[in-house]
N, C-alpha and C positions, 0 to 999 in steps of 0.2 A: 714288728720290725726289729731286727737284730742290729746291734751296734758293737763295734770293736773300738775300744779306746786304748791308745798306745801312748805311753809316756817315754819320751826321748830325753835322756840326760845329756847335757852339753858340759864339757869340761870347763870349769870356771877360770882356768889359767890360760888355755890356748884355743878354746872354741871347738875342739875336736869332740868326737863322740865319747861320752863318759861311761864308766862301768856302773856308777851309782853314787850315792851320797856317803861321805865319810864324816863322822861326828867326832868331835874332840872338845876338850875344855882346857882353859888356861886362865889362871887368876880369877876363878869364880865365874867365868863367862863361858857358856857353851857355844860352840861354833858348828856349822855344817857347811860342807863344800862338796860340789859335784866334781869328781875326778876320774880320769881314765885310769886303767889298770897301772900303767907306767907311773903316773903322777901319784896315785894312791900308795904304791910301793915305795916311792921316793919319800913321801911324807912319813910313812911308818918307819922307814930305815933311819931317817934323820932324827926321829923322836925316840928310837929304840933304846939308846943308852940312858935317857932320862926316865923312860918307862920302867926299865929294868932296875934302876936304882930307887924308884919311888915306891910309896905305899899307897894303897887305896884310901881315898878320903871318905868321909861320911856321905851317905846318899849315893854311893857308887851303884852301878847298874846291875851288879850281881848280888841280889839279896841272899841272906843266909836262909837256906831252905831247910830249916830244922824240922823236928817232928811236928806233925799236924796237931792242932788243938782239937779237943773233943767238940762235936757239934752241939747244937741246942738240945739234942736229946741225950746228952751226957756220954755218948760213945764216939769212938773214932769211926767215921763213915767208911774209910778205906778198909778197916778191919771188918766191918759189917758186910761190905760188898764181897770181900775175899771169903768170908765164912759162908755167905749165901751161895756163892758159886761152888764152893766145895761141897755144899749140901744139895747141889743140883737145882737150886732155886733161881728164878729169873730176877735179875736186878739190873737197872740201868747204870751205865757208866757215870752219868752225871745227874745232878738234880737231887731232889728230896727223896729220901728212903722212906717207904711206907712204914707207918708206926707198928703194924703187926709184925713186920720183918725185924724191926728193932727189938720188940718184945721177945720174939723167938731167939734172937741172938743173945739177949741178956739171960734168958732162961738156960740156954745151952752152955753159956760160958760163966754162969753164976755171977753176973755183974749187977 
């Protein structure tokens, strides 16, 4: 039996249909409110001057995506996958890289 589940967002201000949930924080407290497109734009517009003048606090939602750390095998898995593909070897996009492939990579790159 197939089921279709539909979530309907209702604007928390006026009860009309909402676009979705808007999340924001103030004084260390996180808030969520379901708003229509019009109300979401009004909220963002009213906060814009404060957001523009503010700096991001610790724990903000955009983590620093620096260089990846080497895996348990001592090599950068992204580099191993790129090397394997350049050599015409099959390697999965995600998950554990076979040990024999890591050995081939290390031998070829003298690591």
